[in-house]
N, C-alpha and C positions, 0 to 999 in steps of 0.2 A: 504494500500500500504506500502510495506517495504521500508525503506530508505537504501541507499547504499553510504558509505562515500568514495568509491574509485572505480577504474575500474580495472578489471583483463583482461588482454589481453593474448590470447593463440597464438597470431601471433609471428613469429620469430622477435627477436630484435637484433640490432647490438651488438657485444661483448663489445664495449666501454660503451654503455648505460646500459647494464646489470651489469657491474662492478661498475658503478657509483651510481646505485640505492640503496636505503635503503632496508633492508629486509622487506618483506610484512608480516604483522601480519593479518591473515585472520580469521575472526570470522563468522562461519556459524551458523545461528540461525533461529528460527521460531518466528514470532511476537506473537503467542498465548501460548508460552511455559514459564512457571514459571522458570524452571531450566535455560533456556537461559537468562532470565533477571538477575538471580543470578550470572551466570558466567560473564555476561557483567559488573556487579558491581565489581566482583573479579578482572577482567581485569583492570578496571579503578583504583582500589586500588593499584594494582601492579605497574602500570605505574606512578601513582602519587607518591606513597611512595618511589619509587626508582628513581624518577626524570627522567623518560625515555620516556616522551611524544614524543620526537623527534627521538628516536632510530629507530622506525618502521614507515612504511607507513601503517596505519590501514585501512583495507578493511572489511566492514561489508557486508555479503552476506545473504540475506533473501532466505531461501530454497524454499518458495512458489513462489517467483518472478523469481528465477534463478535456476530451476531444472537442467539445462544443466551444470552449474558449480558444483553443488552437485555431479552429475554423473562424470564429468571430474576429480574431485579431490577425487573421491571414498569415499565420506562422507556417512557413514552408520547410524550414530546417531547424534542427535543434543542435545546440542551444541557441536561443534567441533572448536578448535582453532589450527591453524597451522602457522608455519613460513616458508615462501618461500623466498629463497635466490638464486640468480643466476639461476632462473627458475627451481629450485629443492626444493621439500619439505624437509626441514632440521629438523623440529620438529612437533609433532602432539600431541594434548591432546583431548581425547574424553570424554565428560561429566566430566570435572574436578570438584572435590568436594570442592575446597577451594582455597584461595589466595596462600597458601604455595605450593600446587601442581602446580599452574600456574607459580610461581616463579622458581620452579625447572626446568620446561620445558623451560622457557625463559632465564634461568641463563647464557647461553653462550653469550647472547646479552645485558644483563642488566649491568649497571654500578654499 
């Protein structure tokens, strides 16, 4: 069973709630994938190194457990990391190859 550290709702939200929310950092993964485990480690390094654990609401989405979310967000390959802000995908990285690549994608939100 895949664990999920957050909930993604596709239901409409009030405009005040959307503005007050932290950007969601969504990590689409497979529990049997070595590349997914590597990217998860890169992601942890980026957040720890830059002291940004509280910058995002981290949501882990297991592709096997939530194929409807994979389809909804048009995820074609795993691992995929994306930032969703104000109900829109603002950044996406498909199969990032290292910490530096993730830092570049997440740079607008990192301190």
